[in-house]
N, C-alpha and C positions, 0 to 999 in steps of 0.2 A: 531459448528455443525459438526458431523462426517458424511462424505459423501464419500463412496468408491464404488459406483455402477459402474459396468462394463458391462452393458447390451449390447448385440450384435444386437438386433433387431432395426428396424427403429423407430425413435422417433415418437410417435403418438399423445401424449398429453403433454402439458407443462403449468404449472402455474408459473407466475412471481410476486413475492411480493404481494400475494393475502391477502387481509384484509377483515374482516367482523365484523361489530359492531352491537350490539343490545342495543341501548341507551348507557349507560355508560360502558357496558360490551364488551370487545374485545374477540370475539370468535376465530378469525383467525388473526394472526399477522405476516405479511410479509412471507407467506408460498410459497416456490418455489419448485416444484417437476417436475420430468420428468418420463413419463411412455412410455415404449417401446413395440413394437409388440412382441408377444410370451412370455409375462411376466404375472405372477400372483404377484401383489404387495400387501403385507400385510400392514395394517394400524392399529396401536395400540397406546393406551394411556389411562390414567385414565379417569373416567367420567368427562366431561366438558373440555377435552383436545382439542376439535375441530374436532374430526374425522367425526362425522355425518354432521357437518356444512360444512366441506370441500367437502364431497360427495354431499351434497345438492347443493352447488354452482356449482360443475362440472356438475351435472345433469340438472341444470336450475331451480330447486325448489326454490333456494334463489339467490338473486343478490348480488354480492360482493360490499363492500363499496369502495374498490379501488383495483388496481392490474389488471393483464391481464391474459388471457388464450389463448392458441394456440392449434388448432386441425388440424392435417395434415399440420402444418406450417402456417395456416391461423388464423386470429383473430377469437376467438370463444366467442360469447356473447349470450347464449341462454336465452330467457326471460321466458320460461316455461319448464317443464319436457317434454311436448309434442314436443316442438321444439328440445330439446336435443335428444329425442328419434328418431325423424325423421332424425336427422343428424348422428345417429348411436351410441348414448350413452344411455344405459338403466340402470335403478336403481331398485333394490329390496329393499324397505324401511324397516327400523327396526320395525316399528309398523304397524298399520292397513293400508293396501294398496288396499282394496277392497271396493265395494259398496254393502251395505246391501239391502235386499229386492228384488234382481233380481237373475237370474240363474247364474250358473258357466259360461256358454257360453257367456252370456251378459257381465259378468265381463271381460272375456278374450278379447272380441272384443269391449269393451267400446270405443265409439268414432269412430269405424270402421265398424259400422253396414251396411254402404252403400254397402260394397262388397257383401252382401247377398240380395240385393234388386232385386226383380223380379216383374215387372208389378206394381210398386208403393207400394209393400208390402215387408216386411222383411221376408225371409224364415227362420223360426226358425229351421226347419229340417236341412237345409244346414249349419246354424250356429252351431248347436249342433254337426253335423258330423265333421266340421272343428275344433271345440274346442276339441273334443275327440281325434282327430289326433294330435293336439298340445300337449295335455296331454301325449299321448303315446310317442311322440317324446322326451319328457324329462324323460320318464320312470315312469310316474305316471298314473296307470290305475285303481285305487281303487274307482273311482267315475264315475258318468254319468253326462255329461255336462248339461243335462236338469234339474238336481237338483238345488234347490235354495241354494245359497252359505251359508245361515244361518243354514242349516242343518249340516254343517261340523264343526269340531272342529278347534282350532287355527292352529294346524300344517298343516291340510289339506287345510285350507284357504290360508296358506302361499304358498303351492304348486301351487294353482291357480294363485297367483300373479307372481310366477316364470314363469309359462307358458305364461302369458300375456306379460311379458317383452321379452321372448325369441322368440315370433312369429315374432318380428321385426328384428331378427338376428343381435343384436348389435355388433359393433366392440369393444366397451369398455363396460364391465359389472361392475357395482358398487354393491357390496353385503354388505349391512349394517346390521350387527348383526343378519343375517337371521338364521344362524344355531342354535342359542340359542332357537328358537321356534320349532325346528324340532326333530323328532325321528331319530334314527341312519339311518333308511332307507331313510328318507328325506335328511339327511346330505350327504349320499352317492350320491344322485341325484345331489345335488349342487356341490359336489366335481367332479363328472363326467362331469358336464357342464363346470366347470372352466378348467379342464384338456383339454377338447375338444377345447375350445376357444384358449387356449395357443398353442395347436398343430396346429390350423388353422391360427396361426399368428395374433391372436387378443389379447386383453389385459383384465385383471381383476384387479379391486381394491377391496380387500377383508378385510373388517373391522370385527374384532372379539376381545373379551376380553380373549379368550382362547389362551394363548401363545403357548401351545403345538400344538394346531390345526394350528396356523399360521406357526410355525416352520416346521411342516410336509408338508404343502400344498403350501407354497409360495417360490418364487425365490428370492425375496428381501423384506425387511420390513422397513417401515418408522415409526418412533416414534414421536408422538406429545405430548407436555406438555404445558398447559396453553395457547393454541392457537399458539404455536411456534413449528417449525420443529426442533427437537433435534438431530435426527440421521437417516441415511438411510444405511442399512446394506445388503450386499450380503449374499446369503445362507450359504456360507462357513464361514461367520463371526458370524452366529447366536450363541448366548450364553445366556441362560435364565437369569442368574444373571445380566449380563451386560444390557440386555434389560429392566429388571425390574428397574435397577438403572436409566437408561435413562428415564423411565416412571415417576418415583416418585421423582427423583432428589436426591436420597439417597440410601444407601444400605438397602435392605429389610431384617430385622432381626426379631427374635422371632418366636413364633409358628404360625401355620396356622390352622390346625385342632386341635381337642382335643389331649392333650398330654397323658391323662390317657388311659389305655387299658383294663379297667374293667367296666362291666355293673354296673351302680349305680343309684338306685332310691328307693323310699319308696314302701312299699307293698300296700298302699292304692290305690284302683282303683277309678279313677275319671270319666272315660268315658267307656261306654259299647255299642258297636255296635253289634247287635244280629240279625243274619240271614237276612241281608239287601239285597234286590233285587231292583234295580232301574228301573224307567220307560224307561230309555235309553237302558236297557238290557246289560249294560257293567259291572254291578256288580250282581253276582248271589249267594244268600244265604251266604253273606260274614259276618264274625264276627271278632271282635278284642276287646281287652281291653287295656286301656291306664292307666298307673300308675302315681301317683304324682311324679314330678321331673324326668320324663322319656322323653327322645327324642326317639320317635318311628319312624323309617324310613319306607317309602313305596316306592317301586320301581317296575320296569317292563318295557316292551317294549310298543310301540305305541298301543293305544286302549286296554290296559290291564284292564282299569277301575280305575286306581289310581287317576286320576284327578276328576272323578265322585265321588270317595270315599270322597275326601276333601269337595266337595259341599254337599254330603249327610250328613256328620258330622255337617256341619254348617246350615243345614236346607234348602239348596238351590236346592236340587235335589229331585224330586218326588220319593217316596218309594212305590213299589208295595207290598212288604212284609218286615217284620222286624221292629226293633226300634233302635233309637239312644237315649241313656239315660245318663243324667248328674247324675252320681251316688250319689254324696253328697246330692243332693236335691230330687232325685228320679224323676225329671222332664223329660218328653219325649220331645226331640227337633224336632219340626215339621216345624219350620220356622227360618229365620235369626233373627227375633225379639226374639224368644225363646232363641236362642243361645247367643245373646248379653246380654239378661237379666241374663243369668247364667254364664257370664264371659268368653264367647268364643270370639276369634278373628280369622279372615280368610284373608290370603294374597293369592289372586288369581294369577294363572299363567298369565292370560290375563289381565294385569293391566289396559291397556287403555280402555278396554271395560267393565270390571267388577269391578275394584277397584278404579278408579279415575274419576273425572269429569274434563276433560282436559281443558275446558274453564273457570274453576273456579280457584281461587287462592290457594296457598299453605295453607293459613290460613283456608279457607273454607273447603278444603279437609281434613285436619287433624282434625279440630274441628267437622266435620260432624259425626264422630263416638263417640264423647265425649260430645254431647250437654247436656246430663244429669249430666255431671261433671261441667259445666260452667253456667248453667242456674238456675234461681230461679222462679219456676212456669213458666209462659209464657215468662219471660224476660231473655235475655242473656246480661250479663255485659261485655261490650267491653274490659275493662282492664283485667278482669279475662280470657276472651277468648285469648287475646293477650299474656298474660303470659303463658297460657296453651300451645299455639302453639309454642311460642319462646323456651320454655323448650325442646320440641321435636326437633326443628330445631337445637338447640345447642347440644343436646344429640347425635343426629345422624349425626351431621356435614353436614347438607343439604346445598348445595351451591345454594343460590338464592339471587337476588338483595335485596329482602325484603320478608316478609311473605305475601305480597300482589301480588307477582309475579304470573302470570298465569302458571299453571302446564305444559301445553303443550310445553312451551319454555324451560323446564328443560331437562338435559340429561337423558338418560334411567336409569342410576344408581341413580340419585337424585329423579326421579319419584318413583323408588322402595323404597327409603328411606322415601318418603312421605307416601306411603302405610303402611310401618312399623310404622311410627309415629302415624297413626290413632289408631292402636291397642296397641302400647306401652303406649300411653297416658292414655288409659282406664285401664291399669294395669291388663290385661286379665290373667286368671288362666290357660286357655287352648287355645293354639294357633295352628291353622292349617296353615302350610306354604307350599304352592304349588309352587315349583321351586323358592324359595326365593332369589336366587342369579342370576337369569336369567338376562343377559345383564348388569352385573356390573363388574368393573375392579378388579384386584387382591387386591388392597388396600382396597376397599369397601367390597370385599368378606371376607377378614380377619377380618374386623371390625364387619361384620354381624355374622360371626361364633362366635366371642367373645361375642357378644350380646346374641346369642342363648344359649351359654354355661352359661353366667351369669344368664339368666332367669331360666335355669334348676337348677342352684345352689340356686336360690331363691325359689325353690319348684314349679315353673311353669311346666306345662306338654305340650309337643310339639309333634305334628304329622308333620313330615318333608317328604313331597312328592318331589321326584327329579328324573330327568332323567340322573343325573350324578352319576355314581356308586362310584367314588372316594369320592365324597361329602358324600354319605350315609355311606360308610365304615368309613370315618374319623370323623363323627359327632354323629352317633346314638348309643343308648344302645342296641337296638333290631331292626332288619330289616325284614319286611314282603315283599315277592315278589309275585306280582299278575301276573296271566296268564289267559287270556280269562275270566276275571271277578271273578276268584276264587284264593284262597291261593295256591301258588305253592311251597313256601319254607319259613322257618323261621330261622334267624341267629342271633347270640348273639355277643356282643362286645368282642373282644379278640379271636374270633373263626370264623371270616368272611373270607371265601376264595373267592376271585374274580372269580376263575374258577368255583367253585360250584354254586355261585350266578348266573352267566351267564347261566349255564346249566339249572337252574330253570326257566330262562326267556324264553328260546327258545324251 
């Protein structure tokens, strides 16, 4: 293990020989780290390396199988996240960390409503006012705390979770893959919070798959692999190639994005989106055509309408005007059922809420989109279903104890692979991929890019929606930029200028 940390701040948190097992699976194996005041510590590793497990144990969400933790030099054994939070350790979780069906203010002060009690009643007015102040304190003023949280999109809901954690003014903040769900504005809010905590002599543990992001924001970085601590590096020792080698246990070689630099696809149009305006108001008279064998990129800033476009194509977004047409058949796509019937697949950005049943198994999730491939009339043949699912698990290298493992216990990257498996198994001709590599490590990203390129070469047509400009430039034949629900710019492979693209976004 490489270890050359030379932090000057006071030791605030230490883990010694921390282990965590889930049945036969060892998620953490003798992990010992030291976190100091005034430090932003990056945590990186491949999917399944133990990053989120370590954060969950430190926060109190999970209990360690063995090992010890010390906080301010005292034994630290939180039984719940609430207990950890009360002691000064807050965590922004990777996936859903809010409660549906209640207001923003109620989410921010969940469990702390008593502070607004007046004469036996909870003052909603006082709670809303305090919640708006909490949102303003982190720099997010785009919503009203009286709104129901379900009215917000994924990235805005994440900002509410951040505000909820920060009202307790934690001494240690755990940020678990949060930036992957955020727009650039949201990311800047997180970065500002982390920098402020460091300047105040507090500490941050920052988990991300984005190596460039970690190298830019962190003072030190710890690398995990297969549950073991492999290396901890000071900022002056950051080197991308070395960190990647620590992550995967080998040199990363070969291509990452597409190597060709020319637009290539057939002339046949397979999808026609004509003057679409959505009920959300985020798409206005928007049109596009998708060709056979084309990777069509869709990009833009927060609330530009690109995520709503993906849902509209798949029949999941109400249209006020316009049509979505599967050109080969002439069919109008008005529902997800129509889309699936005509060979469409859809990978949602919000996988836990819209793409997966977390309490179901890998088998049930993958087979759910392919029942017409494995049944005969009303009957499903277990052997046929097993073979169908295992083919996708093997093809996508999904790390699971078995196809019967419950999906919620998989890492974020393996969850994403399960979503891909649902549609790859159906052999879809048109795939709508909304942030397809969100929350996955560099090795999985490379594999997904290769899979997308392979599908293109097989004549599949792909709409690739992404908030990562380098990904869009690296993978697409043609790129459409949205702004305020309308087309702002169109760029073609081999002539994509990052500067010009950004100018179209802002």
